[in-house]
C-alpha positions as CSV (number, residue, x, y, z in Angstrom):
1,M,1.6,-21.6,18.4
2,K,3.8,-24.6,19.4
3,L,5.3,-27.1,17.0
4,K,6.5,-30.7,17.9
5,L,9.0,-33.0,16.3
6,D,9.3,-36.6,17.6
7,L,12.5,-38.3,16.2
8,H,11.7,-41.8,17.5
9,D,10.7,-43.1,14.0
10,I,13.8,-41.8,12.2
11,Y,16.4,-42.1,14.9
12,N,18.8,-44.1,12.7
13,R,18.5,-42.2,9.4
14,G,20.9,-39.2,9.5
15,T,19.7,-37.4,6.4
16,D,16.1,-37.8,7.4
17,I,16.9,-36.4,10.9
18,D,18.6,-33.3,9.4
19,R,15.7,-32.8,6.9
20,A,13.1,-33.1,9.6
21,L,14.9,-30.6,11.9
22,R,15.3,-28.2,9.0
23,E,11.6,-28.5,8.1
24,V,10.4,-27.8,11.7
25,I,12.8,-24.8,12.2
26,D,11.7,-23.3,8.8
27,E,8.0,-24.0,9.6
28,A,8.5,-22.3,13.0
29,V,10.0,-19.2,11.3
30,R,7.3,-19.2,8.6
31,T,4.4,-19.4,11.1
32,K,6.0,-17.4,13.7
33,A,5.7,-20.2,16.2
34,K,7.0,-19.4,19.7
35,T,8.2,-22.8,20.6
36,V,9.3,-26.1,19.0
37,E,9.4,-29.1,21.2
38,I,12.0,-31.7,19.8
39,I,11.9,-35.3,21.2
40,P,15.0,-37.2,20.4
41,G,14.3,-39.7,23.1
42,K,16.5,-40.9,26.0
43,G,18.5,-43.7,24.5
44,S,22.3,-43.3,24.6
45,G,22.2,-39.6,24.1
46,Q,23.7,-39.6,20.7
47,L,20.6,-38.4,19.0
48,K,20.2,-35.5,21.4
49,K,23.8,-34.6,20.8
50,R,23.2,-34.6,17.0
51,V,20.2,-32.4,17.4
52,L,22.2,-29.9,19.5
53,R,25.0,-29.9,16.9
54,F,22.3,-29.2,14.2
55,L,20.9,-26.3,16.3
56,D,24.4,-24.9,16.9
57,Q,25.1,-24.4,13.2
58,K,25.6,-20.7,12.5
59,D,22.8,-20.4,9.9
60,V,20.3,-22.3,12.2
61,K,21.4,-20.6,15.4
62,R,20.5,-17.1,14.0
63,L,16.9,-18.2,13.5
64,Y,16.0,-19.0,17.2
65,H,16.3,-17.3,20.6
66,R,17.4,-20.2,22.9
67,V,17.4,-23.9,23.5
68,E,16.0,-25.2,26.7
69,K,16.8,-28.7,28.0
70,D,14.0,-30.4,30.0
71,S,15.3,-30.8,33.5
72,R,12.8,-33.6,34.3
73,N,12.9,-35.4,30.9
74,F,16.3,-36.0,29.4
75,G,14.8,-36.9,26.1
76,R,13.2,-33.6,25.3
77,L,14.3,-30.1,24.2
78,W,12.5,-26.8,23.4
79,V,13.6,-24.3,20.9
80,H,12.3,-20.8,21.8
81,F,11.9,-18.1,19.1
82,R,11.5,-14.4,19.2
83,H,9.6,-13.0,16.2
């Protein structure tokens, strides 16, 4: 199973971004999804940095295996899980 989160619609609402990220990570854990695709978009890179900071939090980091940055599309990340 693969989940997807596109942040284009909420790119400028900080609390909504954190809530959406938390929800998709929790859903991945609950449903034992192997991968979550997160699309912060290209833009200035600030949203991608925010997503990476969120994923680097100790309580979040323990939930997933690794983060992969798309080498061909700067505006996309994958979070891989081991269940």
